[in-house]
N, CA, C and O of each residue as an XYZ file, in Angstrom:
884
protein
N      -7.608     16.669     -9.942
C      -6.672     16.910     -8.843
C      -7.206     18.020     -7.946
O      -7.786     18.994     -8.427
N      -7.011     17.869     -6.662
C      -7.532     18.844     -5.723
C      -6.493     19.860     -5.293
O      -6.825     20.822     -4.600
N      -5.250     19.671     -5.685
C      -4.209     20.648     -5.373
C      -3.110     20.517     -6.416
O      -3.088     19.549     -7.175
N      -2.200     21.481     -6.460
C      -1.126     21.458     -7.444
C      -0.045     20.467     -7.022
O       0.327     20.404     -5.851
N       0.447     19.708     -7.969
C       1.516     18.757     -7.729
C       2.601     18.959     -8.773
O       2.349     19.477     -9.861
N       3.806     18.543     -8.425
C       4.907     18.609     -9.364
C       4.685     17.579    -10.461
O       4.471     16.402    -10.170
N       4.732     18.006    -11.715
C       4.555     17.094    -12.839
C       5.913     16.801    -13.452
O       6.605     17.722    -13.885
N       6.304     15.539    -13.495
C       7.589     15.156    -14.034
C       7.371     14.479    -15.376
O       6.251     14.075    -15.689
N       8.415     14.351    -16.166
C       8.278     13.799    -17.514
C       7.874     12.329    -17.483
O       6.974     11.921    -18.218
N       8.526     11.534    -16.646
C       8.254     10.105    -16.616
C       7.217      9.801    -15.535
O       7.353     10.233    -14.391
N       6.186      9.054    -15.913
C       5.152      8.691    -14.964
C       5.669      7.600    -14.024
O       6.155      6.561    -14.472
N       5.560      7.846    -12.725
C       5.904      6.854    -11.715
C       4.743      6.796    -10.724
O       4.357      7.813    -10.148
N       4.197      5.611    -10.534
C       3.073      5.437     -9.612
C       3.466      4.432     -8.539
O       3.895      3.318     -8.841
N       3.316      4.835     -7.297
C       3.582      3.950     -6.178
C       2.306      3.315     -5.662
O       1.234      3.918     -5.711
N       2.428      2.096     -5.168
C       1.296      1.379     -4.589
C       1.709      0.779     -3.248
O       2.811      0.248     -3.110
N       0.827      0.868     -2.275
C       0.934      0.038     -1.094
C       0.596     -1.401     -1.506
O       0.031     -1.624     -2.576
N       0.942     -2.373     -0.657
C       0.684     -3.769     -1.005
C      -0.572     -4.319     -0.336
O      -1.590     -4.545     -0.991
N      -0.488     -4.533      0.985
C      -1.558     -5.220      1.700
C      -2.843     -4.404      1.722
O      -2.858     -3.259      2.174
N      -3.909     -5.000      1.233
C      -5.255     -4.436      1.187
C      -5.374     -3.247      0.224
O      -6.386     -2.547      0.215
N      -4.333     -3.027     -0.581
C      -4.401     -2.080     -1.696
C      -4.318     -2.860     -3.001
O      -5.253     -2.846     -3.801
N      -3.196     -3.539     -3.214
C      -3.055     -4.401     -4.388
C      -3.535     -5.822     -4.121
O      -4.102     -6.467     -5.003
N      -3.309     -6.303     -2.914
C      -3.644     -7.695     -2.613
C      -4.463     -7.790     -1.336
O      -4.321     -6.982     -0.418
N      -5.324     -8.799     -1.303
C      -6.051     -9.140     -0.085
C      -5.220    -10.186      0.656
O      -5.233    -11.370      0.320
N      -4.510     -9.723      1.655
C      -3.650    -10.584      2.461
C      -4.160    -10.690      3.886
O      -3.455    -11.164      4.777
N      -5.410    -10.237      4.099
C      -5.945    -10.104      5.452
C      -5.987    -11.427      6.199
O      -5.598    -11.498      7.364
N      -6.454    -12.465      5.536
C      -6.600    -13.746      6.214
C      -5.247    -14.267      6.708
O      -5.120    -14.684      7.859
N      -4.249    -14.240      5.838
C      -2.944    -14.764      6.205
C      -2.278    -13.975      7.313
O      -1.739    -14.556      8.254
N      -2.308    -12.649      7.210
C      -1.687    -11.806      8.238
C      -2.367    -12.021      9.580
O      -1.704    -12.168     10.607
N      -3.693    -12.039      9.565
C      -4.447    -12.185     10.808
C      -4.213    -13.538     11.452
O      -4.055    -13.633     12.669
N      -4.191    -14.577     10.645
C      -3.956    -15.909     11.195
C      -2.558    -16.035     11.787
O      -2.369    -16.725     12.788
N      -1.583    -15.378     11.180
C      -0.226    -15.400     11.733
C      -0.168    -14.672     13.072
O       0.498    -15.135     13.997
N      -0.857    -13.540     13.186
C      -0.898    -12.811     14.451
C      -1.579    -13.642     15.538
O      -1.100    -13.709     16.670
N      -2.693    -14.269     15.187
C      -3.415    -15.113     16.144
C      -2.516    -16.259     16.612
O      -2.493    -16.598     17.796
N      -1.776    -16.851     15.671
C      -0.911    -17.989     16.005
C       0.207    -17.589     16.964
O       0.511    -18.319     17.907
N       0.815    -16.434     16.724
C       1.895    -15.976     17.607
C       1.352    -15.704     19.008
O       1.965    -16.096     20.000
N       0.212    -15.039     19.088
C      -0.369    -14.762     20.399
C      -0.736    -16.056     21.117
O      -0.505    -16.187     22.319
N      -1.301    -17.003     20.394
C      -1.685    -18.281     21.002
C      -0.468    -19.029     21.531
O      -0.544    -19.704     22.557
N       0.648    -18.907     20.832
C       1.886    -19.546     21.283
C       2.288    -19.057     22.668
O       2.937    -19.779     23.425
N       1.897    -17.822     22.996
C       2.237    -17.234     24.292
C       1.010    -17.181     25.217
O       0.946    -16.374     26.144
N       0.041    -18.065     24.936
C      -1.141    -18.246     25.786
C      -2.023    -17.010     25.869
O      -2.668    -16.758     26.887
N      -2.043    -16.241     24.783
C      -2.940    -15.089     24.685
C      -3.890    -15.344     23.523
O      -3.456    -15.493     22.381
N      -5.173    -15.394     23.813
C      -6.183    -15.640     22.789
C      -6.712    -14.307     22.272
O      -7.194    -13.487     23.054
N      -6.626    -14.086     20.970
C      -7.209    -12.884     20.373
C      -8.170    -13.300     19.269
O      -8.021    -14.359     18.659
N      -9.150    -12.454     19.026
C     -10.116    -12.739     17.976
C      -9.522    -12.396     16.611
O      -8.747    -11.449     16.478
N      -9.894    -13.173     15.611
C      -9.439    -12.897     14.257
C      -9.871    -11.504     13.822
O      -9.140    -10.819     13.106
N     -11.051    -11.086     14.250
C     -11.561     -9.754     13.875
C     -10.672     -8.639     14.427
O     -10.461     -7.622     13.767
N     -10.153     -8.838     15.643
C      -9.273     -7.821     16.233
C      -7.937     -7.763     15.495
O      -7.371     -6.687     15.301
N      -7.445     -8.925     15.088
C      -6.208     -8.952     14.302
C      -6.415     -8.271     12.953
O      -5.544     -7.538     12.484
N      -7.556     -8.510     12.337
C      -7.867     -7.894     11.041
C      -7.844     -6.371     11.132
O      -7.414     -5.698     10.195
N      -8.302     -5.833     12.247
C      -8.390     -4.374     12.404
C      -7.030     -3.700     12.444
O      -6.942     -2.486     12.262
N      -5.964     -4.461     12.680
C      -4.628     -3.867     12.778
C      -3.863     -3.894     11.455
O      -2.753     -3.367     11.377
N      -4.435     -4.498     10.421
C      -3.714     -4.615      9.157
C      -3.416     -3.229      8.594
O      -4.282     -2.354      8.558
N      -2.188     -3.054      8.161
C      -1.732     -1.752      7.676
C      -0.776     -1.086      8.631
O       0.023     -0.241      8.227
N      -0.847     -1.463      9.920
C       0.087     -0.926     10.905
C       1.371     -1.750     10.908
O       1.330     -2.954     10.656
N       2.506     -1.119     11.189
C       3.732     -1.900     11.348
C       3.619     -2.788     12.576
O       2.942     -2.438     13.543
N       4.281     -3.933     12.539
C       4.138     -4.916     13.605
C       4.651     -4.419     14.947
O       4.200     -4.895     15.988
N       5.589     -3.465     14.947
C       6.065     -2.953     16.224
C       5.010     -2.117     16.946
O       5.163     -1.793     18.124
N       3.933     -1.768     16.227
C       2.786     -1.124     16.863
C       1.683     -2.120     17.195
O       0.796     -1.826     17.996
N       1.737     -3.294     16.581
C       0.670     -4.286     16.748
C       0.927     -5.201     17.942
O       0.046     -5.383     18.782
N       2.110     -5.770     18.023
C       2.373     -6.744     19.084
C       2.182     -6.184     20.497
O       1.676     -6.908     21.355
N       2.560     -4.930     20.783
C       2.343     -4.414     22.143
C       0.878     -4.368     22.565
O       0.589     -4.266     23.758
N      -0.051     -4.442     21.618
C      -1.463     -4.450     21.973
C      -1.819     -5.679     22.799
O      -2.684     -5.615     23.672
N      -1.154     -6.798     22.524
C      -1.499     -8.057     23.181
C      -0.333     -8.692     23.937
O      -0.548     -9.450     24.883
N       0.885     -8.391     23.531
C       2.063     -9.011     24.143
C       3.081     -7.945     24.524
O       4.215     -7.969     24.045
N       2.688     -7.017     25.377
C       3.553     -5.864     25.660
C       4.837     -6.202     26.413
O       5.790     -5.424     26.389
N       4.870     -7.351     27.077
C       6.023     -7.676     27.915
C       7.053     -8.569     27.234
O       8.061     -8.934     27.839
N       6.800     -8.920     25.974
C       7.722     -9.790     25.260
C       8.558     -8.993     24.267
O       8.113     -7.965     23.755
N       9.748     -9.459     24.001
C      10.671     -8.758     23.101
C      10.121     -8.742     21.680
O       9.707     -9.771     21.145
N      10.125     -7.568     21.086
C       9.577     -7.420     19.739
C      10.309     -8.300     18.734
O       9.664     -8.946     17.908
N      11.637     -8.343     18.783
C      12.393     -9.121     17.801
C      12.030    -10.599     17.861
O      11.980    -11.265     16.827
N      11.778    -11.117     19.049
C      11.368    -12.512     19.183
C      10.007    -12.726     18.521
O       9.817    -13.681     17.768
N       9.065    -11.830     18.808
C       7.722    -11.951     18.235
C       7.760    -11.798     16.723
O       7.036    -12.487     16.004
N       8.605    -10.895     16.243
C       8.726    -10.689     14.805
C       9.239    -11.949     14.120
O       8.732    -12.338     13.068
N      10.241    -12.583     14.714
C      10.772    -13.826     14.147
C       9.700    -14.910     14.113
O       9.580    -15.637     13.127
N       8.924    -15.019     15.184
C       7.859    -16.025     15.240
C       6.780    -15.741     14.205
O       6.271    -16.656     13.558
N       6.437    -14.468     14.056
C       5.438    -14.083     13.053
C       5.935    -14.416     11.648
O       5.207    -15.005     10.849
N       7.168    -14.042     11.357
C       7.703    -14.274     10.018
C       7.809    -15.763      9.706
O       7.565    -16.181      8.574
N       8.172    -16.562     10.705
C       8.238    -18.001     10.480
C       6.875    -18.546     10.075
O       6.759    -19.306      9.114
N       5.845    -18.151     10.819
C       4.494    -18.656     10.539
C       3.963    -18.091      9.226
O       3.463    -18.831      8.379
N       4.074    -16.776      9.064
C       3.531    -16.129      7.864
C       4.236    -16.630      6.603
O       3.591    -16.931      5.599
N       5.554    -16.715      6.666
C       6.305    -17.161      5.496
C       6.017    -18.597      5.113
O       6.017    -18.940      3.931
N       5.772    -19.443      6.108
C       5.544    -20.866      5.835
C       4.110    -21.169      5.421
O       3.877    -21.992      4.535
N       3.135    -20.499      6.069
C       1.741    -20.903      5.886
C       0.846    -19.883      5.188
O      -0.145    -20.260      4.562
N       1.177    -18.608      5.286
C       0.165    -17.593      4.989
C       0.374    -16.792      3.718
O      -0.594    -16.248      3.185
N       1.594    -16.694      3.208
C       1.803    -15.965      1.955
C       0.960    -16.533      0.820
O       0.400    -15.756      0.046
N       0.843    -17.861      0.685
C       0.038    -18.402     -0.424
C      -1.450    -18.056     -0.354
O      -2.179    -18.276     -1.322
N      -1.909    -17.519      0.774
C      -3.324    -17.159      0.904
C      -3.642    -15.796      0.298
O      -4.811    -15.420      0.204
N      -2.628    -15.060     -0.110
C      -2.837    -13.736     -0.700
C      -3.437    -13.850     -2.093
O      -3.073    -14.732     -2.871
N      -4.365    -12.944     -2.397
C      -4.997    -12.905     -3.726
C      -5.054    -11.458     -4.200
O      -5.169    -10.552     -3.375
N      -4.977    -11.215     -5.516
C      -5.081     -9.831     -6.005
C      -6.465     -9.263     -5.701
O      -7.471     -9.965     -5.810
N      -6.508     -8.010     -5.325
C      -7.792     -7.337     -5.153
C      -8.363     -6.952     -6.514
O      -7.603     -6.783     -7.467
N      -9.675     -6.811     -6.628
C     -10.277     -6.421     -7.906
C      -9.650     -5.144     -8.458
O      -9.522     -4.144     -7.753
N      -9.266     -5.195     -9.720
C      -8.693     -4.033    -10.381
C      -7.195     -3.918    -10.279
O      -6.607     -3.063    -10.942
N      -6.541     -4.753     -9.466
C      -5.089     -4.621     -9.268
C      -4.322     -4.846    -10.564
O      -3.437     -4.064    -10.909
N      -4.655     -5.900    -11.272
C      -3.954     -6.207    -12.533
C      -4.135     -5.071    -13.524
O      -3.173     -4.647    -14.166
N      -5.354     -4.576    -13.654
C      -5.632     -3.502    -14.611
C      -4.976     -2.187    -14.193
O      -4.567     -1.401    -15.047
N      -4.873     -1.946    -12.890
C      -4.235     -0.710    -12.415
C      -2.765     -0.678    -12.802
O      -2.266      0.343    -13.276
N      -2.073     -1.789    -12.601
C      -0.661     -1.858    -12.982
C      -0.497     -1.763    -14.491
O       0.425     -1.116    -14.986
N      -1.398     -2.411    -15.216
C      -1.344     -2.373    -16.682
C      -1.580     -0.960    -17.197
O      -0.987     -0.554    -18.197
N      -2.447     -0.204    -16.515
C      -2.738      1.171    -16.951
C      -1.504      2.052    -16.861
O      -1.280      2.903    -17.722
N      -0.705      1.851    -15.825
C       0.537      2.623    -15.692
C       1.503      2.253    -16.812
O       2.106      3.125    -17.438
N       1.642      0.962    -17.056
C       2.550      0.512    -18.130
C       2.088      1.027    -19.493
O       2.914      1.383    -20.334
N       0.784      1.068    -19.714
C       0.252      1.516    -21.004
C       0.606      2.975    -21.293
O       0.655      3.392    -22.450
N       0.850      3.736    -20.243
C       1.241      5.134    -20.397
C       2.758      5.301    -20.353
O       3.262      6.420    -20.256
N       3.481      4.185    -20.424
C       4.944      4.241    -20.395
C       5.514      4.491    -19.027
O       6.664      4.908    -18.896
N       4.711      4.239    -17.987
C       5.142      4.542    -16.631
C       5.750      3.367    -15.898
O       5.753      2.239    -16.393
N       6.269      3.646    -14.704
C       6.868      2.648    -13.828
C       6.008      2.476    -12.595
O       5.379      3.424    -12.126
N       5.982      1.248    -12.065
C       5.237      0.956    -10.855
C       6.196      0.594     -9.727
O       7.134     -0.181     -9.913
N       5.944      1.168     -8.560
C       6.792      0.956     -7.393
C       5.895      0.541     -6.233
O       4.945      1.248     -5.898
N       6.188     -0.588     -5.627
C       5.455     -1.021     -4.435
C       6.281     -0.672     -3.204
O       7.450     -1.043     -3.104
N       5.661      0.044     -2.269
C       6.322      0.440     -1.032
C       5.435     -0.031      0.117
O       4.296      0.414      0.256
N       5.969     -0.936      0.939
C       5.151     -1.645      1.916
C       5.809     -1.670      3.288
O       7.023     -1.508      3.414
N       4.980     -1.877      4.320
C       5.504     -2.093      5.661
C       6.060     -3.507      5.822
O       6.830     -3.780      6.743
N       5.666     -4.394      4.926
C       6.168     -5.772      4.944
C       7.611     -5.790      4.464
O       7.996     -4.960      3.640
N       8.424     -6.733      4.971
C       9.806     -6.770      4.520
C       9.871     -7.141      3.037
O       9.007     -7.850      2.523
N      10.905     -6.651      2.365
C      10.943     -6.647      0.905
C      10.851     -8.041      0.293
O      10.177     -8.219     -0.722
N      11.517     -9.039      0.890
C      11.459    -10.360      0.270
C      10.073    -10.980      0.405
O       9.660    -11.745     -0.466
N       9.341    -10.666      1.485
C       7.959    -11.115      1.604
C       7.075    -10.391      0.584
O       6.177    -10.994     -0.003
N       7.332     -9.106      0.378
C       6.583     -8.361     -0.647
C       6.723     -9.046     -1.995
O       5.735     -9.266     -2.696
N       7.958     -9.382     -2.355
C       8.185    -10.013     -3.649
C       7.520    -11.383     -3.722
O       6.971    -11.749     -4.762
N       7.562    -12.134     -2.643
C       6.914    -13.447     -2.643
C       5.402    -13.320     -2.811
O       4.786    -14.113     -3.522
N       4.809    -12.328     -2.161
C       3.369    -12.098     -2.321
C       3.048    -11.723     -3.761
O       2.078    -12.219     -4.334
N       3.858    -10.849     -4.346
C       3.647    -10.464     -5.746
C       3.771    -11.678     -6.659
O       2.992    -11.830     -7.600
N       4.741    -12.537     -6.388
C       4.918    -13.740     -7.206
C       3.712    -14.667     -7.089
O       3.238    -15.210     -8.087
N       3.222    -14.842     -5.866
C       2.068    -15.724     -5.637
C       0.821    -15.204     -6.343
O       0.029    -15.979     -6.881
N       0.658    -13.888     -6.335
C      -0.545    -13.296     -6.917
C      -0.390    -12.975     -8.404
O      -1.356    -12.578     -9.056
N       0.809    -13.144     -8.938
C       1.025    -12.906    -10.359
C       1.081    -11.441    -10.747
O       0.878    -11.102    -11.913
N       1.353    -10.569     -9.786
C       1.433     -9.137    -10.068
C       2.883     -8.752    -10.342
O       3.781     -9.109     -9.579
N       3.105     -8.026    -11.428
C       4.457     -7.629    -11.816
C       4.626     -6.125    -11.672
O       3.834     -5.346    -12.201
N       5.676     -5.725    -10.942
C       5.974     -4.305    -10.753
C       7.450     -4.070    -11.053
O       8.226     -5.015    -11.198
N       7.821     -2.807    -11.144
C       9.190     -2.470    -11.534
C      10.161     -2.390    -10.359
O      11.353     -2.647    -10.526
N       9.667     -2.039     -9.182
C      10.554     -1.864     -8.037
C       9.794     -2.173     -6.761
O       8.597     -1.903     -6.663
N      10.493     -2.741     -5.780
C       9.889     -3.112     -4.502
C      10.715     -2.538     -3.365
O      11.941     -2.651     -3.360
N      10.044     -1.923     -2.405
C      10.671     -1.472     -1.161
C       9.844     -2.017      0.006
O       8.615     -2.058     -0.052
N      10.534     -2.430      1.052
C       9.830     -2.978      2.197
C      10.287     -2.397      3.514
O      11.270     -1.660      3.596
N       9.530     -2.758      4.550
C       9.824     -2.392      5.928
C       9.776     -0.879      6.122
O      10.596     -0.313      6.845
N       8.813     -0.230      5.474
C       8.665      1.219      5.576
C       7.210      1.558      5.893
O       6.294      0.849      5.478
N       7.011      2.645      6.630
C       5.661      3.048      7.009
C       5.557      4.565      7.004
O       6.498      5.271      7.366
N       4.390      5.051      6.585
C       4.036      6.467      6.635
C       5.124      7.342      6.001
O       5.477      7.145      4.838
N       5.656      8.310      6.763
C       6.605      9.275      6.193
C       7.846      8.607      5.616
O       8.434      9.123      4.666
N       8.253      7.474      6.171
C       9.427      6.778      5.633
C       9.140      6.223      4.235
O      10.041      6.147      3.399
N       7.905      5.841      3.987
C       7.516      5.482      2.620
C       7.671      6.693      1.697
O       8.131      6.577      0.560
N       7.278      7.844      2.214
C       7.330      9.053      1.411
C       8.728      9.408      0.952
O       8.911      9.925     -0.150
N       9.721      9.133      1.795
C      11.110      9.435      1.425
C      11.537      8.614      0.211
O      12.225      9.121     -0.675
N      11.130      7.351      0.172
C      11.451      6.485     -0.973
C      10.680      6.931     -2.216
O      11.228      6.960     -3.318
N       9.411      7.277     -2.032
C       8.605      7.743     -3.161
C       9.194      9.018     -3.760
O       9.192      9.199     -4.978
N       9.689      9.883     -2.909
C      10.319     11.114     -3.390
C      11.566     10.789     -4.194
O      11.807     11.378     -5.248
N      12.356      9.851     -3.692
C      13.573      9.441     -4.407
C      13.235      8.844     -5.770
O      13.953      9.066     -6.745
N      12.150      8.092     -5.834
C      11.744      7.451     -7.086
C      11.038      8.412     -8.040
O      10.813      8.076     -9.203
N      10.692      9.595     -7.560
C      10.000     10.557     -8.400
C       8.550     10.230     -8.644
O       8.007     10.562     -9.698
N       7.908      9.581     -7.682
C       6.502      9.188     -7.849
C       5.590     10.411     -7.827
O       5.701     11.275     -6.958
N       4.689     10.461     -8.800
C       3.682     11.524     -8.814
C       2.395     11.112     -8.133
O       1.585     11.959     -7.756
N       2.202      9.795     -7.971
C       0.969      9.253     -7.396
C       1.359      8.150     -6.418
O       2.262      7.360     -6.692
N       0.669      8.101     -5.269
C       0.811      6.951     -4.378
C      -0.577      6.491     -3.968
O      -1.414      7.284     -3.535
N      -0.800      5.189     -4.114
C      -2.112      4.607     -3.874
C      -2.037      3.720     -2.636
O      -1.178      2.842     -2.553
N      -2.922      3.940     -1.683
C      -2.913      3.131     -0.476
C      -4.266      3.102      0.196
O      -5.198      3.794     -0.215
N      -4.363      2.283      1.250
C      -5.626      2.095      1.959
C      -5.577      2.592      3.390
O      -6.545      2.423      4.133
N      -4.465      3.204      3.797
C      -4.260      3.556      5.209
C      -3.884      5.027      5.319
O      -3.332      5.602      4.381
N      -4.179      5.633      6.453
C      -3.822      7.048      6.646
C      -2.310      7.242      6.563
O      -1.846      8.314      6.176
N      -1.537      6.215      6.921
C      -0.087      6.294      6.774
C       0.338      6.426      5.327
O       1.365      7.038      5.030
N      -0.449      5.854      4.419
C      -0.137      5.965      2.994
C      -0.386      7.386      2.494
O       0.321      7.876      1.613
N      -1.379      8.033      3.055
C      -1.646      9.424      2.687
C      -0.511     10.314      3.190
O      -0.075     11.224      2.486
N      -0.042     10.055      4.389
C       1.110     10.801      4.913
C       2.327     10.607      4.020
O       3.084     11.548      3.780
N       2.516      9.383      3.526
C       3.641      9.098      2.630
C       3.541      9.912      1.350
O       4.526     10.497      0.900
N       2.354      9.949      0.766
C       2.156     10.719     -0.463
C       2.440     12.193     -0.252
O       3.029     12.846     -1.114
N       2.026     12.721      0.888
C       2.248     14.143      1.165
C       3.742     14.460      1.266
O       4.189     15.495      0.773
N       4.514     13.574      1.902
C       5.959     13.781      1.993
C       6.586     13.833      0.606
O       7.498     14.622      0.357
N       6.090     12.984     -0.297
C       6.650     12.896     -1.650
C       6.060     13.931     -2.604
O       6.415     13.954     -3.783
N       5.154     14.798     -2.104
C       4.452     15.747     -2.972
C       3.756     15.018     -4.115
O       3.718     15.499     -5.248
N       3.208     13.851     -3.796
C       2.497     13.030     -4.780
C       0.996     13.123     -4.532
O       0.555     13.485     -3.441
N       0.226     12.793     -5.549
C      -1.221     12.732     -5.386
C      -1.556     11.532     -4.513
O      -1.192     10.401     -4.835
N      -2.246     11.778     -3.413
C      -2.632     10.719     -2.481
C      -3.958     10.116     -2.924
O      -5.018     10.710     -2.728
N      -3.887      8.930     -3.524
C      -5.083      8.216     -3.957
C      -5.394      7.150     -2.921
O      -4.552      6.300     -2.630
N      -6.595      7.187     -2.362
C      -6.967      6.258     -1.304
C      -8.068      5.316     -1.779
O      -8.976      5.707     -2.512
N      -7.961      4.065     -1.340
C      -9.002      3.068     -1.605
C      -9.403      2.457     -0.261
O      -8.545      1.912      0.434
N     -10.680      2.529      0.125
C     -11.105      1.996      1.423
C     -11.333      0.491      1.369
O     -12.384     -0.002      1.777
N     -10.342     -0.233      0.865
C     -10.448     -1.679      0.734
C      -9.796     -2.409      1.902
O      -9.807     -3.638      1.954
N      -9.227     -1.649      2.839
C      -8.666     -2.217      4.059
C      -9.535     -1.847      5.238
O     -10.710     -1.527      5.058
N      -8.987     -1.882      6.449
C      -9.785     -1.591      7.639
C     -10.074     -0.115      7.871
O     -10.897      0.214      8.725
N      -9.415      0.795      7.130
C      -9.613      2.233      7.328
C     -10.811      2.713      6.525
O     -10.935      2.403      5.340
N     -11.688      3.465      7.165
C     -12.916      3.925      6.521
C     -12.647      5.055      5.532
O     -11.621      5.731      5.600
N     -13.592      5.243      4.613
C     -13.481      6.351      3.666
C     -13.431      7.685      4.394
O     -12.684      8.581      4.001
N     -14.225      7.822      5.457
C     -14.246      9.076      6.210
C     -12.877      9.366      6.829
O     -12.419     10.508      6.818
N     -12.227      8.337      7.366
C     -10.907      8.530      7.971
C      -9.871      8.878      6.917
O      -8.989      9.700      7.164
N      -9.967      8.263      5.745
C      -9.038      8.564      4.653
C      -9.227      9.998      4.161
O      -8.261     10.700      3.861
N     -10.468     10.410      4.086
C     -10.745     11.786      3.650
C     -10.223     12.785      4.674
O      -9.631     13.801      4.313
N     -10.444     12.493      5.946
C      -9.991     13.393      7.010
C      -8.470     13.490      7.041
O      -7.918     14.528      7.404
N      -7.792     12.403      6.659
C      -6.325     12.392      6.660
C      -5.733     13.184      5.501
O      -4.526     13.424      5.462
N      -6.576     13.588      4.560
C      -6.090     14.451      3.485
C      -5.920     13.778      2.134
O      -5.137     14.245      1.307
N      -6.645     12.682      1.893
C      -6.571     12.047      0.576
C      -7.014     13.033     -0.501
O      -8.010     13.737     -0.334
N      -6.274     13.081     -1.600
C      -6.646     13.944     -2.717
C      -7.751     13.319     -3.559
O      -8.623     14.014     -4.081
N      -7.699     11.999     -3.680
C      -8.657     11.252     -4.486
C      -9.058     10.016     -3.705
O      -8.203      9.333     -3.141
N     -10.356      9.719     -3.666
C     -10.827      8.479     -3.053
C     -11.603      7.687     -4.103
O     -12.595      8.162     -4.655
N     -11.127      6.470     -4.365
C     -11.785      5.563     -5.288
C     -12.431      4.439     -4.486
O     -11.968      4.103     -3.396
N     -13.488      3.866     -5.020
C     -14.134      2.754     -4.312
C     -13.179      1.575     -4.184
O     -13.112      0.924     -3.141
N     -12.452      1.316     -5.243
C     -11.430      0.267     -5.257
C     -10.588      0.473     -6.511
O     -10.781      1.450     -7.234
N      -9.663     -0.436     -6.770
C      -8.761     -0.253     -7.907
C      -9.430     -0.460     -9.260
O      -8.820     -0.164    -10.288
N     -10.645     -0.952     -9.294
C     -11.337     -1.061    -10.587
C     -11.569      0.316    -11.202
O     -11.792      0.422    -12.408
N     -11.521      1.375    -10.385
C     -11.723      2.742    -10.890
C     -10.407      3.445    -11.209
O     -10.408      4.563    -11.723
N      -9.282      2.791    -10.904
C      -8.006      3.491    -11.004
C      -7.604      3.789    -12.447
O      -7.148      4.896    -12.734
N      -7.760      2.836    -13.354
C      -7.300      3.025    -14.736
C      -7.977      4.223    -15.383
O      -7.310      5.039    -16.020
N      -9.282      4.341    -15.229
C      -9.986      5.470    -15.846
C      -9.579      6.783    -15.194
O      -9.448      7.800    -15.875
N      -9.376      6.768    -13.861
C      -8.916      7.987    -13.203
C      -7.535      8.380    -13.706
O      -7.289      9.556    -13.976
N      -6.627      7.410    -13.836
C      -5.257      7.711    -14.265
C      -5.239      8.292    -15.667
O      -4.520      9.258    -15.922
N      -6.015      7.721    -16.581
C      -6.051      8.245    -17.943
C      -6.628      9.656    -17.967
O      -6.174     10.494    -18.747
N      -7.616      9.929    -17.129
C      -8.171     11.287    -17.048
C      -7.140     12.262    -16.513
O      -7.023     13.384    -17.006
N      -6.383     11.832    -15.491
C      -5.352     12.682    -14.922
C      -4.266     12.981    -15.941
O      -3.808     14.119    -16.047
N      -3.846     11.960    -16.697
C      -2.814     12.158    -17.705
C      -3.299     13.088    -18.811
O      -2.532     13.907    -19.318
N      -4.567     12.963    -19.183
C      -5.124     13.851    -20.215
C      -5.130     15.299    -19.730
O      -4.870     16.220    -20.503
N      -5.429     15.494    -18.434
C      -5.415     16.841    -17.873
C      -4.010     17.418    -17.890
O      -3.816     18.579    -18.252
N      -3.025     16.608    -17.496
C      -1.628     17.058    -17.502
C      -1.190     17.411    -18.919
O      -0.549     18.439    -19.137
N      -1.539     16.554    -19.886
C      -1.174     16.814    -21.274
C      -1.813     18.099    -21.778
O      -1.186     18.864    -22.511
N      -3.039     18.332    -21.393
C      -3.720     19.552    -21.801
C      -3.072     20.789    -21.232
O      -2.960     21.807    -21.915
N      -2.644     20.711    -19.988
C      -1.963     21.835    -19.359
C      -0.623     22.103    -20.051
O      -0.273     23.259    -20.289
N       0.127     21.048    -20.374
C       1.406     21.211    -21.061
C       1.204     21.861    -22.424
O       1.966     22.746    -22.813
N       0.188     21.425    -23.144
C      -0.085     21.992    -24.464
C      -0.451     23.472    -24.354
O      -0.027     24.296    -25.165
N      -1.251     23.790    -23.327
C      -1.664     25.172    -23.127
C      -0.458     26.058    -22.836
O      -0.345     27.163    -23.366
N       0.444     25.561    -21.988
C       1.631     26.343    -21.624
C       2.531     26.531    -22.840
O       3.042     27.628    -23.067
N       2.733     25.454    -23.637
C       3.652     25.532    -24.765
C       3.126     26.417    -25.893
O       3.904     26.927    -26.699
N       1.802     26.598    -25.949
C       1.236     27.387    -27.038
C       1.072     28.852    -26.678
O       0.659     29.660    -27.510
N       1.397     29.198    -25.425
C       1.269     30.608    -25.017
C       2.418     31.450    -25.566
O       2.471     32.656    -25.322
């Protein structure tokens, strides 16, 4: 750990969804392209991919600034819900990361910018099981939920996820598996940067061993 954090009795670990636990890039991008095409605006799939992790109210104005957000959101959800959720796949290490938390008697909480029922559908499609799901939250608003849940760790791929962890006084674990670079995640204040979730289980067990050692040291003084 690079700074002091509040240590609570029960382990609670929060995870972002898109490009942290699951690779949903293709489906999200194709839905964005489809909505723009419906309004005679052609965008490249690569440009849509670069926006993953941002809330849609920040994405649509990039290409469709004159159209009502609620209309575009409905069109996106119709397309994404019908065609694109099944394209989601677990990222390497996701299953083991969740299992590592459970093995320590902990709880897993997914907090995403995606609406909650879509989050659950993605988890169902990918076979990932978590204890609690929150949706339609971004950056500091994620942090408020993490604080309520008592999360000590939050894992994400976006600078907004690091901001969320800071609000919750949680360890900000970053994985550059989305469009945000490792350098940007480090600059945003990530406490820990892993290559991907395949490294998470060993890091978590090391962190828990450190916490246990500190508790033993304090109790024996």
